[in-house]
VOFI-580705 format. One record per atom (N, C-alpha, C, CB): residue number from 1; residue in one letter; atom name; x, y, z. Coordinates in pm, whole numbers, plus 50000, padded with zeros to 5 digits. Glycine has a CB too. Example, Ala and Ser with C-alpha at 12.3 -4.5 7.8 and 13.67 -1.06 7.14 Angstrom:
// residues 2
num|residuo|atomo|xx|yy|zz
1|A|N|51319|49431|50780
1|A|CA|51230|49550|50780
1|A|C|51320|49670|50780
1|A|CB|51131|49553|50905
2|S|N|51285|49775|50708
2|S|CA|51367|49894|50714
2|S|C|51290|50003|50787
2|S|CB|51408|49940|50572
//
This chain:
// residues 218
num|residuo|atomo|xx|yy|zz
1|X|N|50068|49890|50001
1|X|CA|49999|50000|49998
1|X|C|50097|50123|50014
1|X|CB|49895|49990|50099
2|X|N|50058|50232|49928
2|X|CA|50118|50344|49917
2|X|C|50024|50468|49933
2|X|CB|50184|50340|49797
3|X|N|50073|50557|50029
3|X|CA|49988|50680|50054
3|X|C|50018|50773|49957
3|X|CB|50007|50744|50187
4|X|N|49919|50825|49862
4|X|CA|49949|50916|49773
4|X|C|49919|51071|49820
4|X|CB|49877|50876|49654
5|X|N|49808|51081|49892
5|X|CA|49777|51209|49958
5|X|C|49721|51190|50091
5|X|CB|49684|51289|49878
6|X|N|49755|51275|50192
6|X|CA|49709|51285|50324
6|X|C|49661|51419|50341
6|X|CB|49812|51251|50423
7|X|N|49525|51442|50373
7|X|CA|49463|51558|50412
7|X|C|49419|51574|50535
7|X|CB|49372|51580|50345
8|X|N|49472|51667|50616
8|X|CA|49439|51693|50750
8|X|C|49388|51814|50791
8|X|CB|49535|51674|50819
9|X|N|49336|51839|50925
9|X|CA|49295|51977|50962
9|X|C|49397|52034|51055
9|X|CB|49156|51980|51029
10|X|N|49396|52165|51065
10|X|CA|49474|52240|51156
10|X|C|49385|52359|51196
10|X|CB|49611|52283|51094
11|X|N|49434|52422|51322
11|X|CA|49360|52529|51369
11|X|C|49433|52658|51307
11|X|CB|49351|52527|51530
12|X|N|49571|52639|51255
12|X|CA|49638|52751|51221
12|X|C|49739|52742|51086
12|X|CB|49711|52787|51343
13|X|N|49674|52763|50994
13|X|CA|49744|52750|50852
13|X|C|49884|52805|50851
13|X|CB|49662|52827|50739
14|X|N|49894|52933|50898
14|X|CA|50009|53009|50874
14|X|C|50121|52940|50977
14|X|CB|49979|53175|50900
15|X|N|50098|52906|51091
15|X|CA|50204|52844|51181
15|X|C|50223|52706|51124
15|X|CB|50160|52838|51342
16|X|N|50138|52634|51081
16|X|CA|50161|52498|51008
16|X|C|50260|52511|50881
16|X|CB|50015|52437|50957
17|X|N|50215|52597|50803
17|X|CA|50297|52616|50687
17|X|C|50445|52650|50723
17|X|CB|50235|52726|50601
18|X|N|50457|52741|50816
18|X|CA|50581|52753|50874
18|X|C|50670|52642|50929
18|X|CB|50560|52830|50965
19|X|N|50605|52559|51003
19|X|CA|50665|52455|51075
19|X|C|50720|52352|50950
19|X|CB|50550|52384|51185
20|X|N|50613|52307|50872
20|X|CA|50672|52196|50793
20|X|C|50758|52253|50679
20|X|CB|50559|52102|50734
21|X|N|50754|52386|50650
21|X|CA|50863|52428|50547
21|X|C|51001|52454|50631
21|X|CB|50815|52574|50459
22|X|N|51002|52506|50746
22|X|CA|51134|52554|50816
22|X|C|51176|52450|50898
22|X|CB|51121|52683|50903
23|X|N|51099|52377|50965
23|X|CA|51154|52270|51067
23|X|C|51193|52149|51005
23|X|CB|51054|52231|51174
24|X|N|51095|52089|50937
24|X|CA|51099|51956|50848
24|X|C|51175|51983|50726
24|X|CB|50952|51903|50804
25|X|N|51153|52098|50660
25|X|CA|51213|52137|50512
25|X|C|51133|52089|50402
25|X|CB|51356|52078|50487
26|X|N|51006|52064|50410
26|X|CA|50932|52013|50311
26|X|C|50903|52139|50225
26|X|CB|50808|51937|50363
27|X|N|50885|52089|50104
27|X|CA|50865|52191|49981
27|X|C|50710|52225|49975
27|X|CB|50916|52121|49826
28|X|N|50665|52340|49980
28|X|CA|50536|52387|49956
28|X|C|50509|52384|49810
28|X|CB|50518|52521|50013
29|X|N|50407|52312|49784
29|X|CA|50345|52285|49647
29|X|C|50246|52411|49610
29|X|CB|50257|52135|49651
30|X|N|50161|52422|49704
30|X|CA|50069|52525|49681
30|X|C|50023|52600|49821
30|X|CB|49947|52462|49606
31|X|N|49973|52704|49821
31|X|CA|49939|52783|49946
31|X|C|49822|52870|49890
31|X|CB|50072|52877|50011
32|X|N|49716|52839|49975
32|X|CA|49580|52936|49963
32|X|C|49558|52995|50121
32|X|CB|49422|52832|49906
33|X|N|49457|53072|50118
33|X|CA|49415|53123|50241
33|X|C|49394|53027|50363
33|X|CB|49297|53190|50216
34|X|N|49323|52919|50301
34|X|CA|49287|52819|50400
34|X|C|49333|52688|50385
34|X|CB|49156|52810|50411
35|X|N|49444|52664|50328
35|X|CA|49514|52555|50288
35|X|C|49663|52542|50257
35|X|CB|49456|52522|50193
36|X|N|49732|52440|50261
36|X|CA|49874|52450|50215
36|X|C|49897|52281|50183
36|X|CB|49989|52527|50348
37|X|N|49979|52289|50091
37|X|CA|50024|52149|50040
37|X|C|50151|52142|50020
37|X|CB|49965|52105|49920
38|X|N|50217|52020|50088
38|X|CA|50357|51994|50086
38|X|C|50370|51888|50010
38|X|CB|50421|51976|50212
39|X|N|50518|51874|49947
39|X|CA|50576|51746|49906
39|X|C|50644|51685|50005
39|X|CB|50660|51756|49799
40|X|N|50593|51566|50054
40|X|CA|50663|51484|50161
40|X|C|50717|51356|50085
40|X|CB|50556|51442|50290
41|X|N|50826|51359|50016
41|X|CA|50857|51259|49933
41|X|C|50757|51222|49821
41|X|CB|50881|51154|50011
42|X|N|50720|51104|49809
42|X|CA|50611|51079|49696
42|X|C|50444|51103|49745
42|X|CB|50631|50909|49644
43|X|N|50439|51148|49869
43|X|CA|50318|51181|49936
43|X|C|50296|51312|49943
43|X|CB|50312|51134|50058
44|X|N|50161|51372|49894
44|X|CA|50135|51496|49904
44|X|C|50056|51521|50052
44|X|CB|50057|51536|49776
45|X|N|50100|51603|50121
45|X|CA|50054|51627|50263
45|X|C|49973|51775|50263
45|X|CB|50194|51628|50373
46|X|N|49860|51752|50308
46|X|CA|49775|51885|50265
46|X|C|49709|51904|50409
46|X|CB|49646|51861|50121
47|X|N|49721|52037|50453
47|X|CA|49649|52080|50570
47|X|C|49533|52181|50546
47|X|CB|49745|52140|50661
48|X|N|49421|52182|50591
48|X|CA|49318|52261|50567
48|X|C|49292|52315|50706
48|X|CB|49202|52190|50499
49|X|N|49245|52434|50698
49|X|CA|49203|52551|50808
49|X|C|49078|52480|50856
49|X|CB|49167|52724|50741
50|X|N|49045|52473|50997
50|X|CA|48934|52422|51071
50|X|C|48911|52495|51186
50|X|CB|48950|52287|51104
51|X|N|48792|52504|51231
51|X|CA|48747|52567|51344
51|X|C|48745|52470|51461
51|X|CB|48615|52626|51317
52|X|N|48761|52324|51438
52|X|CA|48768|52223|51542
52|X|C|48886|52253|51622
52|X|CB|48774|52081|51485
53|X|N|48876|52259|51751
53|X|CA|48969|52282|51850
53|X|C|49091|52185|51853
53|X|CB|48900|52278|51974
54|X|N|49199|52196|51821
54|X|CA|49290|52098|51854
54|X|C|49288|51950|51782
54|X|CB|49274|52085|51991
55|X|N|49260|51941|51677
55|X|CA|49269|51813|51604
55|X|C|49422|51761|51601
55|X|CB|49211|51833|51453
56|X|N|49423|51633|51663
56|X|CA|49548|51575|51681
56|X|C|49572|51442|51599
56|X|CB|49565|51552|51826
57|X|N|49668|51421|51520
57|X|CA|49694|51307|51445
57|X|C|49818|51255|51470
57|X|CB|49681|51327|51314
58|X|N|49857|51121|51427
58|X|CA|49980|51058|51447
58|X|C|49997|51020|51288
58|X|CB|49979|50925|51565
59|X|N|50130|51040|51224
59|X|CA|50164|50976|51110
59|X|C|50326|51007|51106
59|X|CB|50074|51031|50982
60|X|N|50378|50922|51001
60|X|CA|50524|50885|51005
60|X|C|50558|50910|50865
60|X|CB|50560|50730|51053
61|X|N|50708|50956|50871
61|X|CA|50791|50991|50738
61|X|C|50866|50877|50725
61|X|CB|50888|51126|50741
62|X|N|50905|50816|50620
62|X|CA|50991|50710|50589
62|X|C|51123|50784|50544
62|X|CB|50926|50611|50477
63|X|N|51231|50737|50592
63|X|CA|51375|50799|50589
63|X|C|51464|50699|50536
63|X|CB|51430|50845|50733
64|X|N|51569|50723|50449
64|X|CA|51669|50627|50424
64|X|C|51720|50560|50522
64|X|CB|51763|50675|50366
65|X|N|51776|50424|50509
65|X|CA|51832|50332|50619
65|X|C|51958|50407|50672
65|X|CB|51872|50176|50560
66|X|N|52034|50478|50595
66|X|CA|52174|50533|50652
66|X|C|52156|50666|50705
66|X|CB|52292|50540|50541
67|X|N|52016|50734|50734
67|X|CA|52027|50858|50743
67|X|C|51949|50882|50875
67|X|CB|51981|50928|50618
68|X|N|51938|50788|50972
68|X|CA|51848|50804|51087
68|X|C|51907|50919|51180
68|X|CB|51834|50664|51167
69|X|N|52061|50897|51192
69|X|CA|52126|50993|51291
69|X|C|52130|51122|51232
69|X|CB|52269|50953|51331
70|X|N|52145|51127|51102
70|X|CA|52138|51271|51035
70|X|C|52001|51350|51048
70|X|CB|52168|51257|50879
71|X|N|51893|51262|51034
71|X|CA|51781|51309|51031
71|X|C|51738|51348|51164
71|X|CB|51704|51226|50972
72|X|N|51781|51271|51270
72|X|CA|51764|51312|51410
72|X|C|51833|51439|51444
72|X|CB|51812|51207|51500
73|X|N|51957|51460|51402
73|X|CA|52004|51578|51422
73|X|C|51964|51694|51369
73|X|CB|52103|51573|51403
74|X|N|51896|51674|51216
74|X|CA|51846|51779|51159
74|X|C|51727|51835|51223
74|X|CB|51824|51750|51036
75|X|N|51630|51746|51295
75|X|CA|51519|51772|51368
75|X|C|51552|51826|51491
75|X|CB|51443|51664|51383
76|X|N|51646|51775|51576
76|X|CA|51682|51820|51710
76|X|C|51724|51954|51717
76|X|CB|51782|51743|51765
77|X|N|51791|52001|51612
77|X|CA|51831|52142|51599
77|X|C|51718|52247|51604
77|X|CB|51903|52158|51473
78|X|N|51601|52203|51572
78|X|CA|51509|52310|51544
78|X|C|51386|52258|51646
78|X|CB|51467|52325|51368
79|X|N|51364|52153|51699
79|X|CA|51250|52128|51797
79|X|C|51288|52015|51860
79|X|CB|51108|52111|51736
80|X|N|51225|51979|51994
80|X|CA|51260|51879|52087
80|X|C|51213|51751|52027
80|X|CB|51201|51905|52227
81|X|N|51296|51650|52055
81|X|CA|51262|51511|52036
81|X|C|51193|51461|52163
81|X|CB|51389|51426|52002
82|X|N|51105|51363|52130
82|X|CA|51030|51306|52250
82|X|C|51118|51173|52298
82|X|CB|50864|51263|52205
83|X|N|51136|51173|52441
83|X|CA|51169|51051|52477
83|X|C|51093|50929|52479
83|X|CB|51204|51063|52575
84|X|N|51166|50810|52444
84|X|CA|51081|50687|52422
84|X|C|51080|50619|52546
84|X|CB|51130|50593|52309
85|X|N|51183|50573|52608
85|X|CA|51222|50543|52736
85|X|C|51338|50618|52787
85|X|CB|51246|50410|52743
86|X|N|51317|50707|52915
86|X|CA|51399|50785|52950
86|X|C|51541|50722|52983
86|X|CB|51341|50850|53045
87|X|N|51655|50764|52923
87|X|CA|51677|50888|52849
87|X|C|51681|50870|52686
87|X|CB|51812|50949|52902
88|X|N|51624|50763|52656
88|X|CA|51644|50717|52511
88|X|C|51554|50788|52421
88|X|CB|51619|50565|52493
89|X|N|51594|50816|52297
89|X|CA|51491|50905|52211
89|X|C|51504|50829|52090
89|X|CB|51527|51075|52189
90|X|N|51547|50712|52063
90|X|CA|51537|50616|51929
90|X|C|51466|50504|51981
90|X|CB|51687|50564|51858
91|X|N|51339|50458|51912
91|X|CA|51265|50369|51930
91|X|C|51316|50258|51850
91|X|CB|51141|50409|51910
92|X|N|51338|50116|51894
92|X|CA|51394|50008|51811
92|X|C|51271|49901|51815
92|X|CB|51547|49947|51873
93|X|N|51228|49896|51687
93|X|CA|51108|49809|51670
93|X|C|51156|49687|51608
93|X|CB|50995|49874|51584
94|X|N|51205|49585|51703
94|X|CA|51278|49471|51666
94|X|C|51181|49371|51567
94|X|CB|51329|49396|51806
95|X|N|51063|49357|51608
95|X|CA|50976|49282|51520
95|X|C|50957|49313|51375
95|X|CB|50856|49286|51573
96|X|N|50954|49474|51369
96|X|CA|50930|49524|51238
96|X|C|51081|49556|51172
96|X|CB|50830|49659|51248
97|X|N|51200|49528|51232
97|X|CA|51325|49581|51163
97|X|C|51320|49697|51141
97|X|CB|51359|49531|51050
98|X|N|51293|49791|51219
98|X|CA|51285|49939|51201
98|X|C|51333|50009|51333
98|X|CB|51133|49985|51164
99|X|N|51364|50135|51292
99|X|CA|51388|50244|51403
99|X|C|51332|50375|51394
99|X|CB|51522|50271|51416
100|X|N|51316|50452|51481
100|X|CA|51240|50572|51459
100|X|C|51265|50658|51564
100|X|CB|51100|50551|51445
101|X|N|51226|50790|51550
101|X|CA|51224|50894|51664
101|X|C|51076|50981|51638
101|X|CB|51377|51005|51655
102|X|N|51044|51028|51753
102|X|CA|50908|51108|51752
102|X|C|50914|51274|51786
102|X|CB|50810|51037|51868
103|X|N|50834|51353|51738
103|X|CA|50845|51490|51767
103|X|C|50704|51553|51752
103|X|CB|50949|51557|51673
104|X|N|50687|51666|51828
104|X|CA|50555|51733|51805
104|X|C|50559|51831|51681
104|X|CB|50512|51814|51937
105|X|N|50440|51856|51613
105|X|CA|50448|51980|51539
105|X|C|50385|52081|51600
105|X|CB|50398|51972|51414
106|X|N|50362|52217|51548
106|X|CA|50301|52319|51608
106|X|C|50158|52291|51661
106|X|CB|50301|52424|51517
107|X|N|50097|52197|51598
107|X|CA|49959|52157|51633
107|X|C|49940|52062|51733
107|X|CB|49895|52110|51527
108|X|N|50060|51982|51776
108|X|CA|50053|51890|51875
108|X|C|50038|51746|51817
108|X|CB|49943|51926|51966
109|X|N|50046|51757|51689
109|X|CA|50044|51622|51620
109|X|C|50173|51546|51653
109|X|CB|50030|51638|51461
110|X|N|50160|51401|51676
110|X|CA|50272|51327|51697
110|X|C|50339|51295|51557
110|X|CB|50235|51202|51777
111|X|N|50455|51326|51531
111|X|CA|50517|51290|51409
111|X|C|50622|51182|51449
111|X|CB|50579|51417|51335
112|X|N|50655|51131|51333
112|X|CA|50774|51013|51353
112|X|C|50856|51014|51237
112|X|CB|50718|50855|51370
113|X|N|50965|51002|51240
113|X|CA|51055|50954|51134
113|X|C|51113|50820|51150
113|X|CB|51163|51044|51119
114|X|N|51081|50732|51050
114|X|CA|51113|50593|51075
114|X|C|51200|50533|50957
114|X|CB|50980|50512|51094
115|X|N|51290|50455|50980
115|X|CA|51370|50387|50868
115|X|C|51326|50234|50892
115|X|CB|51549|50413|50880
116|X|N|51303|50146|50782
116|X|CA|51262|50024|50785
116|X|C|51358|49947|50696
116|X|CB|51123|50016|50750
117|X|N|51446|49857|50773
117|X|CA|51559|49813|50727
117|X|C|51523|49685|50618
117|X|CB|51649|49775|50853
118|X|N|51385|49633|50623
118|X|CA|51344|49553|50512
118|X|C|51330|49613|50364
118|X|CB|51221|49501|50550
119|X|N|51315|49744|50376
119|X|CA|51319|49805|50271
119|X|C|51446|49881|50255
119|X|CB|51211|49876|50264
120|X|N|51519|49836|50144
120|X|CA|51675|49874|50141
120|X|C|51686|49986|50056
120|X|CB|51775|49759|50085
121|X|N|51682|50117|50121
121|X|CA|51683|50250|50052
121|X|C|51793|50336|50125
121|X|CB|51533|50323|50058
122|X|N|51902|50380|50058
122|X|CA|51999|50456|50128
122|X|C|52022|50587|50023
122|X|CB|52143|50359|50160
123|X|N|52063|50678|50085
123|X|CA|52099|50813|50003
123|X|C|52234|50872|50035
123|X|CB|51994|50929|50033
124|X|N|52298|50915|49917
124|X|CA|52417|50970|49935
124|X|C|52430|51104|49978
124|X|CB|52477|50957|49833
125|X|N|52301|51182|49973
125|X|CA|52310|51339|49997
125|X|C|52288|51368|50149
125|X|CB|52192|51425|49907
126|X|N|52330|51464|50184
126|X|CA|52321|51540|50321
126|X|C|52164|51528|50344
126|X|CB|52381|51712|50317
127|X|N|52129|51495|50479
127|X|CA|51974|51474|50508
127|X|C|51912|51627|50505
127|X|CB|51944|51391|50671
128|X|N|51813|51634|50447
128|X|CA|51709|51756|50475
128|X|C|51575|51710|50429
128|X|CB|51748|51900|50391
129|X|N|51484|51802|50427
129|X|CA|51345|51771|50404
129|X|C|51335|51688|50274
129|X|CB|51259|51902|50397
130|X|N|51412|51711|50172
130|X|CA|51381|51635|50036
130|X|C|51425|51491|50041
130|X|CB|51456|51704|49911
131|X|N|51489|51468|50166
131|X|CA|51519|51310|50180
131|X|C|51438|51226|50221
131|X|CB|51609|51280|50255
132|X|N|51303|51287|50264
132|X|CA|51203|51190|50303
132|X|C|51148|51112|50193
132|X|CB|51095|51254|50369
133|X|N|51119|50996|50212
133|X|CA|51085|50891|50104
133|X|C|50950|50923|50072
133|X|CB|51097|50736|50150
134|X|N|50847|50916|50181
134|X|CA|50703|50904|50170
134|X|C|50635|50923|50307
134|X|CB|50666|50768|50111
135|X|N|50521|50933|50327
135|X|CA|50448|50921|50455
135|X|C|50389|50791|50446
135|X|CB|50342|51033|50481
136|X|N|50443|50715|50548
136|X|CA|50418|50559|50557
136|X|C|50306|50507|50645
136|X|CB|50540|50493|50609
137|X|N|50278|50613|50737
137|X|CA|50169|50567|50833
137|X|C|50077|50671|50859
137|X|CB|50222|50520|50963
138|X|N|49957|50651|50885
138|X|CA|49866|50737|50946
138|X|C|49774|50668|51051
138|X|CB|49786|50801|50840
139|X|N|49748|50738|51149
139|X|CA|49678|50689|51261
139|X|C|49519|50695|51247
139|X|CB|49725|50767|51380
140|X|N|49452|50605|51275
140|X|CA|49297|50591|51271
140|X|C|49239|50557|51401
140|X|CB|49252|50482|51173
141|X|N|49142|50632|51444
141|X|CA|49115|50608|51583
141|X|C|48952|50562|51591
141|X|CB|49151|50751|51673
142|X|N|48911|50464|51668
142|X|CA|48789|50407|51667
142|X|C|48773|50339|51811
142|X|CB|48777|50309|51545
143|X|N|48637|50357|51853
143|X|CA|48596|50274|51966
143|X|C|48603|50124|51938
143|X|CB|48455|50311|52006
144|X|N|48583|50089|51820
144|X|CA|48573|49944|51781
144|X|C|48682|49922|51674
144|X|CB|48423|49903|51723
145|X|N|48816|49908|51705
145|X|CA|48921|49890|51589
145|X|C|48896|49757|51521
145|X|CB|49076|49894|51643
146|X|N|48844|49656|51581
146|X|CA|48845|49525|51531
146|X|C|48745|49549|51409
146|X|CB|48799|49407|51645
147|X|N|48627|49615|51434
147|X|CA|48516|49628|51339
147|X|C|48574|49719|51211
147|X|CB|48381|49702|51417
148|X|N|48662|49831|51254
148|X|CA|48695|49915|51157
148|X|C|48800|49842|51065
148|X|CB|48744|50044|51216
149|X|N|48903|49760|51123
149|X|CA|48987|49685|51051
149|X|C|48903|49608|50939
149|X|CB|49064|49595|51144
150|X|N|48777|49536|51000
150|X|CA|48709|49456|50891
150|X|C|48648|49550|50775
150|X|CB|48591|49367|50957
151|X|N|48595|49660|50815
151|X|CA|48537|49757|50707
151|X|C|48645|49790|50612
151|X|CB|48477|49895|50771
152|X|N|48776|49812|50666
152|X|CA|48875|49873|50571
152|X|C|48917|49743|50475
152|X|CB|49014|49946|50659
153|X|N|48931|49629|50522
153|X|CA|48972|49515|50452
153|X|C|48855|49499|50352
153|X|CB|48998|49387|50546
154|X|N|48734|49477|50381
154|X|CA|48614|49475|50281
154|X|C|48620|49560|50184
154|X|CB|48493|49498|50335
155|X|N|48637|49695|50224
155|X|CA|48613|49825|50126
155|X|C|48766|49837|50041
155|X|CB|48574|49991|50234
156|X|N|48865|49793|50094
156|X|CA|48988|49820|50004
156|X|C|49094|49714|49991
156|X|CB|49058|49939|50054
157|X|N|49052|49599|50065
157|X|CA|49145|49485|50065
157|X|C|49271|49511|50136
157|X|CB|49176|49444|49929
158|X|N|49288|49597|50228
158|X|CA|49393|49618|50306
158|X|C|49394|49533|50440
158|X|CB|49397|49758|50331
159|X|N|49488|49434|50434
159|X|CA|49485|49342|50541
159|X|C|49591|49376|50654
159|X|CB|49508|49203|50483
160|X|N|49585|49286|50757
160|X|CA|49662|49291|50856
160|X|C|49817|49288|50843
160|X|CB|49620|49200|50924
161|X|N|49882|49391|50885
161|X|CA|50044|49380|50876
161|X|C|50104|49279|50942
161|X|CB|50112|49493|50925
162|X|N|50182|49181|50850
162|X|CA|50208|49051|50910
162|X|C|50332|49069|51022
162|X|CB|50247|48940|50786
163|X|N|50392|49177|51032
163|X|CA|50491|49193|51117
163|X|C|50435|49249|51270
163|X|CB|50590|49287|51046
164|X|N|50304|49270|51274
164|X|CA|50245|49328|51395
164|X|C|50140|49225|51423
164|X|CB|50185|49482|51378
165|X|N|50125|49139|51529
165|X|CA|50015|49087|51585
165|X|C|49901|49178|51623
165|X|CB|50055|49020|51689
166|X|N|49775|49145|51596
166|X|CA|49662|49218|51644
166|X|C|49641|49220|51792
166|X|CB|49547|49166|51584
167|X|N|49634|49334|51845
167|X|CA|49600|49343|52001
167|X|C|49463|49417|52010
167|X|CB|49722|49431|52093
168|X|N|49412|49399|52136
168|X|CA|49287|49449|52165
168|X|C|49265|49584|52126
168|X|CB|49261|49437|52294
169|X|N|49372|49669|52148
169|X|CA|49358|49826|52129
169|X|C|49447|49887|52034
169|X|CB|49382|49899|52257
170|X|N|49508|49787|51940
170|X|CA|49609|49817|51841
170|X|C|49612|49719|51741
170|X|CB|49739|49831|51897
171|X|N|49580|49791|51614
171|X|CA|49587|49682|51505
171|X|C|49656|49769|51385
171|X|CB|49422|49611|51461
172|X|N|49745|49700|51307
172|X|CA|49816|49771|51208
172|X|C|49782|49691|51093
172|X|CB|49968|49786|51233
173|X|N|49733|49786|50975
173|X|CA|49698|49723|50841
173|X|C|49775|49777|50749
173|X|CB|49560|49737|50798
174|X|N|49822|49696|50630
174|X|CA|49895|49742|50528
174|X|C|50030|49682|50488
174|X|CB|49910|49864|50553
175|X|N|50114|49739|50449
175|X|CA|50249|49685|50406
175|X|C|50338|49767|50451
175|X|CB|50270|49667|50264
176|X|N|50505|49747|50429
176|X|CA|50582|49814|50487
176|X|C|50593|49952|50436
176|X|CB|50687|49751|50489
177|X|N|50537|49960|50301
177|X|CA|50531|50083|50229
177|X|C|50432|50177|50273
177|X|CB|50511|50059|50097
178|X|N|50314|50118|50336
178|X|CA|50208|50203|50372
178|X|C|50134|50143|50477
178|X|CB|50124|50235|50262
179|X|N|50098|50211|50592
179|X|CA|50037|50125|50706
179|X|C|49912|50234|50756
179|X|CB|50168|50082|50845
180|X|N|49803|50167|50799
180|X|CA|49706|50224|50867
180|X|C|49727|50177|51038
180|X|CB|49564|50178|50793
181|X|N|49749|50272|51103
181|X|CA|49766|50243|51254
181|X|C|49633|50277|51340
181|X|CB|49894|50334|51313
182|X|N|49569|50146|51359
182|X|CA|49448|50163|51428
182|X|C|49457|50147|51588
182|X|CB|49351|50066|51369
183|X|N|49418|50268|51638
183|X|CA|49415|50289|51790
183|X|C|49291|50298|51841
183|X|CB|49482|50405|51835
184|X|N|49257|50215|51954
184|X|CA|49131|50251|52034
184|X|C|49135|50379|52079
184|X|CB|49107|50168|52149
185|X|N|49020|50452|52066
185|X|CA|48989|50570|52120
185|X|C|49022|50577|52262
185|X|CB|48858|50598|52098
186|X|N|49084|50661|52324
186|X|CA|49134|50694|52455
186|X|C|49264|50636|52493
186|X|CB|49040|50656|52551
187|X|N|49323|50553|52410
187|X|CA|49453|50491|52434
187|X|C|49557|50609|52396
187|X|CB|49473|50347|52342
188|X|N|49667|50599|52465
188|X|CA|49776|50714|52454
188|X|C|49848|50674|52307
188|X|CB|49899|50712|52599
189|X|N|49871|50770|52235
189|X|CA|49968|50750|52126
189|X|C|50122|50730|52167
189|X|CB|49957|50870|52035
190|X|N|50161|50625|52126
190|X|CA|50307|50598|52179
190|X|C|50411|50711|52100
190|X|CB|50357|50422|52140
191|X|N|50513|50755|52166
191|X|CA|50527|50730|52328
191|X|C|50493|50842|52422
191|X|CB|50674|50694|52365
192|X|N|50366|50892|52396
192|X|CA|50335|51027|52456
192|X|C|50232|50975|52548
192|X|CB|50284|51150|52350
193|X|N|50170|51088|52611
193|X|CA|50041|51084|52690
193|X|C|49920|51156|52623
193|X|CB|50065|51148|52827
194|X|N|49948|51157|52506
194|X|CA|49856|51245|52417
194|X|C|49743|51134|52395
194|X|CB|49933|51308|52262
195|X|N|49631|51166|52418
195|X|CA|49516|51054|52405
195|X|C|49459|51060|52259
195|X|CB|49386|51080|52519
196|X|N|49438|50937|52204
196|X|CA|49395|50913|52068
196|X|C|49241|50933|52059
196|X|CB|49437|50770|52021
197|X|N|49224|51056|51963
197|X|CA|49087|51080|51958
197|X|C|49076|51088|51788
197|X|CB|49038|51225|52053
198|X|N|48933|51038|51750
198|X|CA|48887|51046|51609
198|X|C|48894|51183|51548
198|X|CB|48747|50999|51599
199|X|N|48951|51216|51441
199|X|CA|48939|51343|51368
199|X|C|48924|51311|51211
199|X|CB|49070|51435|51398
200|X|N|48861|51408|51154
200|X|CA|48837|51398|51014
200|X|C|48971|51397|50956
200|X|CB|48750|51511|50957
201|X|N|48985|51300|50831
201|X|CA|49097|51296|50749
201|X|C|49045|51243|50602
201|X|CB|49209|51202|50818
202|X|N|49120|51270|50506
202|X|CA|49100|51230|50365
202|X|C|49221|51177|50312
202|X|CB|49054|51343|50280
203|X|N|49234|51029|50278
203|X|CA|49330|50960|50253
203|X|C|49335|50915|50096
203|X|CB|49325|50858|50348
204|X|N|49417|50950|50016
204|X|CA|49429|50877|49884
204|X|C|49532|50788|49883
204|X|CB|49449|50963|49772
205|X|N|49514|50659|49831
205|X|CA|49621|50555|49845
205|X|C|49593|50459|49747
205|X|CB|49629|50488|49981
206|X|N|49710|50378|49704
206|X|CA|49708|50271|49623
206|X|C|49722|50146|49674
206|X|CB|49789|50284|49540
207|X|N|49647|50026|49662
207|X|CA|49679|49900|49711
207|X|C|49615|49800|49610
207|X|CB|49628|49883|49858
208|X|N|49707|49707|49581
208|X|CA|49689|49605|49482
208|X|C|49644|49683|49342
208|X|CB|49576|49494|49536
209|X|N|49737|49761|49303
209|X|CA|49712|49838|49196
209|X|C|49593|49907|49153
209|X|CB|49738|49777|49116
210|X|N|49535|49933|49277
210|X|CA|49403|50002|49262
210|X|C|49421|50134|49338
210|X|CB|49275|49913|49320
211|X|N|49354|50248|49293
211|X|CA|49360|50371|49370
211|X|C|49231|50392|49445
211|X|CB|49389|50491|49279
212|X|N|49246|50437|49590
212|X|CA|49110|50464|49649
212|X|C|49122|50603|49722
212|X|CB|49062|50342|49755
213|X|N|49009|50648|49745
213|X|CA|49002|50769|49831
213|X|C|48905|50734|49940
213|X|CB|48957|50901|49750
214|X|N|48969|50765|50059
214|X|CA|48910|50736|50188
214|X|C|48892|50858|50276
214|X|CB|48992|50637|50258
215|X|N|48771|50898|50290
215|X|CA|48739|51016|50377
215|X|C|48660|50955|50498
215|X|CB|48649|51134|50294
216|X|N|48740|50993|50620
216|X|CA|48672|50937|50737
216|X|C|48683|51008|50847
216|X|CB|48712|50816|50769
217|X|N|48618|51008|50956
217|X|CA|48609|51077|51075
217|X|C|48690|50998|51189
217|X|CB|48459|51097|51110
218|X|N|48745|50896|51143
218|X|CA|48826|50812|51247
218|X|C|48968|50869|51267
218|X|CB|48839|50658|51199
//
């Protein structure tokens, strides 16, 4: 599965445009009074102005295998990295053969830079925002994630990620190139104390050579 476009809400378009272009270094593709679109590798990331108070999301950027330390330093110069287990700030997902780190954006969204060693991608250039490969994860929130996972499979054919067993409050669907992270409403987003809540989002993605558009309040 591949995320083509990810559309989210924000309370402040100006600060969001500044954060993603200046802190992460993403290229602004288009800018309007109430929206901004960035190039996050092969994924278009879109924020739209909303009156909803503090919509919070979790999503992840894929980075090259040999650029984890550079990416960490690149982000840490501009904003704080979240501790995983004090004092560690790098998460080691042994079952996934992946490592990552987390930080907040200006909206309080939990962002992640992750490198997946089963996908062999390296880069010769110094890390910056253009080094991001794609957005590879987006969090979905529901009171019944088991039912939501069935609905997503029946609608789009996206099955359970084989490297992550299903849990009562946490289910992962997709492939290493793209994942839906299903969290039970009220569960904290790892590694923070931010409670997972459902908010509107629009996903354009490709799975099994078919393109889908998924607009959801989860």
